[in-house]
C-alpha positions as CSV (number, residue, x, y, z in Angstrom):
1,M,-0.9,0.9,-2.8
2,K,1.5,-2.2,-1.2
3,I,3.1,-4.7,-3.5
4,Y,5.0,-7.9,-1.8
5,I,7.6,-9.1,-3.2
6,R,9.1,-12.7,-2.5
7,N,12.8,-13.2,-1.9
8,M,13.5,-9.6,-1.2
9,A,16.7,-9.5,1.5
10,C,19.2,-7.1,0.6
11,E,19.8,-3.9,0.5
12,S,20.4,-4.1,-3.6
13,C,16.7,-6.5,-4.1
14,K,15.6,-3.2,-2.7
15,V,17.4,-0.7,-5.4
16,V,15.7,-3.0,-7.5
17,V,12.8,-3.4,-7.3
18,K,13.0,1.3,-6.5
19,D,15.0,1.0,-10.6
20,A,11.9,-0.6,-11.8
21,L,8.8,1.2,-10.0
22,L,10.5,4.2,-11.1
23,E,11.2,2.9,-14.6
24,L,7.4,1.8,-14.9
25,N,6.8,5.4,-13.8
26,L,5.6,4.6,-10.4
27,H,6.2,6.7,-7.6
28,P,7.5,4.5,-4.5
29,V,6.6,6.3,-1.5
30,K,8.9,3.1,0.1
31,V,10.7,0.3,-0.2
32,E,11.2,-2.2,2.3
33,L,12.6,-6.3,2.7
34,G,9.4,-8.2,1.1
35,E,7.4,-4.9,0.4
36,A,7.3,-1.7,-1.6
37,E,4.2,1.3,-1.4
38,I,3.8,3.2,-4.2
39,K,1.5,6.2,-4.5
40,E,-1.1,4.9,-7.8
41,E,-2.6,1.5,-8.2
42,L,-1.2,-0.9,-10.6
43,S,-2.4,-1.7,-13.7
44,D,-2.5,-5.4,-15.1
45,S,-0.3,-4.5,-17.9
46,K,2.3,-2.7,-15.3
47,K,2.1,-5.6,-12.7
48,E,3.3,-8.1,-15.8
49,K,6.0,-5.5,-16.7
50,L,7.4,-5.2,-12.9
51,E,7.2,-8.9,-12.6
52,S,9.5,-9.2,-16.3
53,I,11.7,-6.7,-15.3
54,I,12.3,-8.1,-10.9
55,N,12.3,-11.9,-12.1
56,K,15.5,-11.7,-13.8
57,V,17.0,-11.0,-10.0
58,G,15.2,-13.9,-8.8
59,L,12.2,-11.9,-7.5
60,E,9.1,-12.2,-7.5
61,I,5.7,-10.7,-6.8
62,V,2.8,-12.4,-4.1
63,E,-0.3,-11.8,-4.0
64,S,-1.8,-15.0,-2.1
65,K,-2.5,-14.4,2.0
66,G,-0.5,-17.1,2.2
67,G,2.8,-16.2,0.4
68,I,2.6,-12.9,2.2
69,L,2.8,-14.0,5.2
70,I,4.8,-16.2,4.6
71,E,7.3,-13.2,3.3
72,K,6.2,-11.4,6.5
73,I,7.8,-14.5,8.4
74,K,10.9,-14.7,6.5
75,H,11.7,-10.6,6.8
76,H,11.0,-10.7,10.6
77,I,13.8,-14.2,11.0
78,Q,15.9,-11.7,8.6
79,Q,15.6,-8.9,11.2
80,Y,16.1,-11.5,14.7
81,V,18.9,-12.9,13.4
82,L,20.5,-9.3,12.7
83,S,18.8,-8.3,16.3
84,E,20.8,-7.8,19.4
85,D,17.8,-8.8,21.4
86,Q,17.5,-11.9,20.5
87,K,19.1,-13.6,23.2
88,K,16.4,-12.6,25.3
89,T,13.4,-13.3,23.1
90,N,12.8,-16.5,21.2
91,I,11.7,-17.0,17.8
92,S,7.9,-18.3,18.7
93,D,7.5,-15.6,20.7
94,Y,9.6,-12.6,18.6
95,L,7.0,-13.6,15.5
96,S,4.4,-13.9,17.6
97,Q,4.8,-10.1,18.7
98,K,5.6,-8.6,15.5
99,L,2.7,-10.6,13.5
100,K,-0.1,-10.7,16.2
101,K,-0.6,-14.4,15.4
102,D,-0.4,-17.4,17.2
103,Y,3.0,-19.1,16.7
104,N,1.5,-22.4,16.0
105,Y,-0.4,-21.1,13.4
106,L,3.1,-19.2,12.2
107,S,4.8,-22.7,12.2
108,N,1.9,-24.6,9.9
109,A,1.4,-21.7,7.5
110,F,5.5,-21.6,7.0
111,S,5.6,-25.1,7.0
112,D,3.1,-26.2,4.6
113,M,4.4,-23.3,1.9
114,E,7.8,-23.6,2.2
115,S,8.2,-27.6,3.1
116,S,10.8,-26.3,6.0
117,T,10.1,-25.2,9.5
118,I,10.7,-22.0,10.6
119,I,13.8,-23.2,12.6
120,H,15.7,-24.8,10.0
121,Y,14.7,-21.3,7.7
122,V,16.2,-19.4,11.3
123,N,19.3,-21.9,11.3
124,R,20.0,-21.6,7.5
125,V,19.9,-17.7,8.0
126,K,21.8,-17.7,10.5
127,M,24.7,-20.0,8.8
128,E,24.6,-17.7,5.5
129,R,25.3,-14.8,7.9
130,A,28.2,-17.1,10.0
131,K,29.7,-16.8,6.3
132,E,29.5,-13.8,5.4
133,M,31.3,-12.9,8.4
134,I,33.9,-14.9,8.3
135,L,34.8,-13.7,4.8
136,F,34.1,-10.6,4.6
137,E,34.2,-9.3,8.8
138,D,37.2,-9.4,11.1
139,H,36.0,-11.9,13.4
140,N,37.3,-14.9,15.4
141,L,34.8,-18.0,15.1
142,T,34.2,-17.6,18.7
143,E,32.8,-13.5,18.2
144,I,30.9,-15.3,14.9
145,A,29.1,-16.9,17.4
146,D,28.0,-15.3,20.3
147,K,27.1,-12.8,17.3
148,L,24.5,-15.0,16.0
149,H,23.7,-16.2,19.9
150,F,24.7,-19.7,20.0
151,N,25.7,-20.3,23.5
152,N,29.2,-21.9,22.4
153,L,31.6,-22.4,19.7
154,S,31.1,-26.3,20.0
155,A,27.2,-25.5,19.3
156,F,27.7,-23.2,16.2
157,S,30.6,-25.8,14.6
158,T,27.4,-28.4,15.1
159,Q,25.1,-26.4,13.5
160,F,27.6,-25.1,10.6
161,K,28.7,-28.4,9.7
162,K,25.1,-29.8,9.4
163,I,24.2,-26.9,7.1
164,T,27.2,-26.0,4.9
165,G,28.8,-29.7,5.3
166,F,32.2,-27.9,6.3
167,N,33.2,-27.2,10.0
168,P,33.6,-23.5,10.1
169,T,37.6,-23.5,10.3
170,H,37.4,-25.7,6.8
171,F,35.0,-23.4,5.3
172,K,37.3,-20.6,6.4
173,N,40.4,-21.9,5.0
174,L,38.6,-22.7,1.4
175,K,39.9,-21.1,-1.6
176,Q,37.3,-20.8,-3.3
177,K,34.1,-19.8,-0.9
178,R,31.2,-19.3,-1.9
179,R,27.6,-17.8,-0.4
180,L,23.9,-18.6,-1.2
181,A,22.1,-15.8,-2.1
182,M,19.0,-15.4,0.6
183,Q,16.8,-15.7,-2.5
184,D,18.3,-19.3,-3.1
185,L,17.1,-20.3,0.8
186,S,13.8,-20.8,-0.2
187,K,14.4,-22.7,-3.5
188,K,16.9,-25.6,-1.6
189,N,14.6,-28.0,0.3
190,S,17.5,-29.2,2.6
191,K,15.9,-31.2,5.3
192,I,18.1,-31.1,8.6
């Protein structure tokens, strides 16, 4: 049985879900970002217990078709941002190909459920990745702009400032650097 889970965005989320399943004596076949597959059916009581455990870290079970689609879109956006092939494929073609649906349908569904566009979400994911690279990796800003597939440093800097309120250099120099958890991206209703 597949269980779809909202806000899974990192390896630690997968560990939390797998541990929760094992704690409930369920047998995970696989745990991926946005979903887990177990050997057995999930009873209502175990579903409530699982929901209680994963809610503590900002995760939640998704049951509606629309919610499942949005989680799949988010998962593929994260894969797209990290992809080396991103320069060759635009996001609309990428999502249409991965989800086998028309991009306009995906875009409208996403906007209706998230109060944000796919493009705004992609840019927010890119900027969170940029913050990680600035804080934890040894890349200069030009390399970061290139790795995130911006045409140039200026385009990257403009988008970074638009989303974070800081230019990348200023952010790099901040004493108390903060980073949003990927789970919080959905909760932020930022109009860009």
